[in-house]
C-alpha positions as a Markdown table, in Angstrom:
| # | Residue | x | y | z |
|---|---|---|---|---|
| 1 | Met | 13.8 | 7.4 | 7.4 |
| 2 | Arg | 12.6 | 5.7 | 4.3 |
| 3 | Thr | 9.2 | 4.1 | 5.3 |
| 4 | Ser | 7.7 | 1.4 | 2.7 |
| 5 | Ile | 4.0 | 0.5 | 3.2 |
| 6 | Ile | 3.1 | -2.8 | 1.4 |
| 7 | Val | -0.3 | -3.4 | 0.4 |
| 8 | Pro | -0.9 | -6.8 | -1.0 |
| 9 | Cys | -4.5 | -6.8 | -3.2 |
| 10 | Tyr | -6.3 | -9.4 | -4.8 |
| 11 | Asn | -9.8 | -8.4 | -6.6 |
| 12 | Glu | -10.0 | -5.2 | -4.4 |
| 13 | Ala | -11.1 | -2.9 | -7.1 |
| 14 | Ala | -14.3 | -1.7 | -4.9 |
| 15 | Asn | -12.2 | -1.5 | -1.9 |
| 16 | Ile | -9.1 | 0.9 | -3.4 |
| 17 | Pro | -10.7 | 3.6 | -4.0 |
| 18 | Arg | -11.2 | 4.3 | 0.0 |
| 19 | Val | -8.1 | 2.3 | 1.4 |
| 20 | Val | -5.5 | 4.7 | -0.5 |
| 21 | Pro | -6.8 | 7.9 | 0.9 |
| 22 | Cys | -7.1 | 6.5 | 4.6 |
| 23 | Leu | -3.3 | 5.3 | 4.1 |
| 24 | Val | -2.3 | 8.8 | 2.4 |
| 25 | His | -4.5 | 10.1 | 5.9 |
| 26 | Ala | -2.5 | 7.8 | 8.3 |
| 27 | Ile | 0.7 | 8.2 | 7.0 |
| 28 | Val | 1.1 | 11.9 | 7.1 |
| 29 | Pro | 3.2 | 11.8 | 10.1 |
| 30 | Leu | 5.9 | 9.4 | 8.5 |
| 31 | Ile | 5.5 | 12.0 | 5.3 |
| 32 | Arg | 6.8 | 14.7 | 7.9 |
| 33 | Ser | 9.5 | 12.8 | 9.2 |
| 34 | Gly | 11.2 | 11.1 | 5.7 |
| 35 | Thr | 10.2 | 9.7 | 2.2 |
| 36 | Val | 7.2 | 7.1 | 1.8 |
| 37 | Glu | 6.5 | 4.6 | -0.8 |
| 38 | Leu | 3.2 | 2.4 | -1.2 |
| 39 | Val | 4.1 | -0.7 | -2.8 |
| 40 | Phe | 0.8 | -2.3 | -4.1 |
| 41 | Val | 1.0 | -5.9 | -5.2 |
| 42 | Asp | -2.0 | -6.8 | -7.5 |
| 43 | Asp | -2.1 | -10.4 | -6.9 |
| 44 | Gly | -3.6 | -11.4 | -10.1 |
| 45 | Ser | -6.5 | -9.6 | -9.7 |
| 46 | Thr | -9.5 | -10.4 | -12.7 |
| 47 | Asp | -11.8 | -7.1 | -11.6 |
| 48 | Gly | -10.0 | -4.3 | -12.6 |
| 49 | Thr | -7.8 | -3.7 | -9.1 |
| 50 | Gly | -4.7 | -2.6 | -11.2 |
| 51 | Ala | -6.6 | 0.3 | -12.9 |
| 52 | Ala | -8.3 | 1.2 | -9.5 |
| 53 | Ile | -4.4 | 1.4 | -8.1 |
| 54 | His | -3.5 | 3.8 | -11.1 |
| 55 | Ala | -6.5 | 5.6 | -10.9 |
| 56 | Ala | -6.7 | 6.8 | -7.1 |
| 57 | Cys | -2.8 | 7.0 | -7.3 |
| 58 | Val | -3.1 | 9.6 | -9.9 |
| 59 | Arg | -5.3 | 11.6 | -7.5 |
| 60 | Leu | -2.3 | 11.7 | -5.1 |
| 61 | Glu | 0.3 | 13.6 | -7.3 |
| 62 | Pro | 0.6 | 16.7 | -5.0 |
| 63 | Thr | 1.3 | 14.6 | -2.0 |
| 64 | Pro | 4.9 | 13.6 | -1.5 |
| 65 | Val | 4.3 | 9.9 | -1.4 |
| 66 | Glu | 6.0 | 7.8 | -4.0 |
| 67 | Val | 3.9 | 4.8 | -5.5 |
| 68 | Arg | 5.4 | 1.7 | -7.1 |
| 69 | Val | 2.7 | -1.2 | -8.2 |
| 70 | Glu | 4.3 | -4.4 | -8.6 |
| 71 | Arg | 1.8 | -7.3 | -10.3 |
| 72 | His | 1.3 | -11.0 | -10.6 |
| 73 | Pro | 0.2 | -12.2 | -14.0 |
| 74 | Val | -2.2 | -15.0 | -11.9 |
| 75 | Asn | -2.9 | -15.0 | -8.3 |
| 76 | Arg | 0.0 | -16.4 | -6.0 |
| 77 | Gly | -1.5 | -16.1 | -2.6 |
| 78 | Leu | -1.0 | -14.0 | 0.1 |
| 79 | Gly | 2.2 | -14.8 | 1.0 |
| 80 | Ala | 3.5 | -14.3 | -2.6 |
| 81 | Ala | 2.3 | -11.3 | -2.6 |
| 82 | Leu | 3.9 | -10.0 | 0.4 |
| 83 | Ser | 7.3 | -11.3 | -0.5 |
| 84 | Thr | 6.8 | -9.4 | -3.9 |
| 85 | Gly | 6.2 | -6.4 | -1.8 |
| 86 | Phe | 9.4 | -6.7 | 0.5 |
| 87 | Gln | 11.4 | -7.6 | -2.5 |
| 88 | Ala | 10.5 | -4.4 | -4.2 |
| 89 | Ala | 10.5 | -2.4 | -0.9 |
| 90 | Thr | 13.4 | 0.4 | -0.5 |
| 91 | Gly | 12.3 | 1.7 | 3.0 |
| 92 | Ser | 14.2 | 1.2 | 5.7 |
| 93 | Gly | 11.1 | 0.5 | 8.0 |
| 94 | Val | 8.3 | -1.3 | 6.2 |
| 95 | Ala | 4.5 | -2.1 | 7.0 |
| 96 | Ala | 1.8 | -4.3 | 5.1 |
| 97 | Pro | -1.9 | -3.3 | 6.1 |
| 98 | Asp | -4.8 | -5.4 | 4.9 |
| 99 | Ser | -6.0 | -3.9 | 1.6 |
| 100 | Arg | -9.4 | -5.1 | 2.4 |
| 101 | Ser | -10.2 | -2.6 | 5.2 |
| 102 | Ser | -9.5 | 0.8 | 5.0 |
| 103 | Lys | -10.5 | 1.0 | 8.9 |
| 104 | Thr | -7.5 | -1.7 | 9.8 |
| 105 | Ala | -5.2 | 0.0 | 7.3 |
| 106 | Arg | -5.5 | 3.2 | 8.9 |
| 107 | Lys | -5.3 | 1.8 | 12.6 |
| 108 | Arg | -2.2 | 0.1 | 11.5 |
| 109 | Cys | -0.6 | 2.9 | 9.5 |
| 110 | Ser | -0.7 | 5.0 | 12.7 |
| 111 | Arg | 1.3 | 2.7 | 14.7 |
| 112 | Val | 4.4 | 2.5 | 12.3 |
| 113 | Gly | 7.1 | 3.5 | 13.9 |
| 114 | Thr | 6.1 | 3.4 | 17.3 |
| 115 | Gly | 6.5 | -0.2 | 18.1 |
| 116 | Gly | 3.1 | -0.9 | 18.3 |
| 117 | Trp | 2.7 | -2.9 | 15.3 |
């Protein structure tokens, strides 16, 4: 099964370096059972969130996680960011944890595929 994890982000440059490794750690069981893609949606951030995403994901190179980054030129809000992520997602299973909390992201990602979302 191919699973897509959508991560909407707005001015989250400070959190991205924590969130990405936590997400990858949380999705290891999914990686074992199929392909996983992380779809980050930078919702018009002005603090370097896009660069932080790219920097954090470069460190993922040996990990079998596909990364996609979508970007809004201006902030359009959480609903629009999620919509963009869902449209970009290619997985048959889709999850959308909150990028603002690595603990929340880890908890939610660990429930993907268990029916506990």
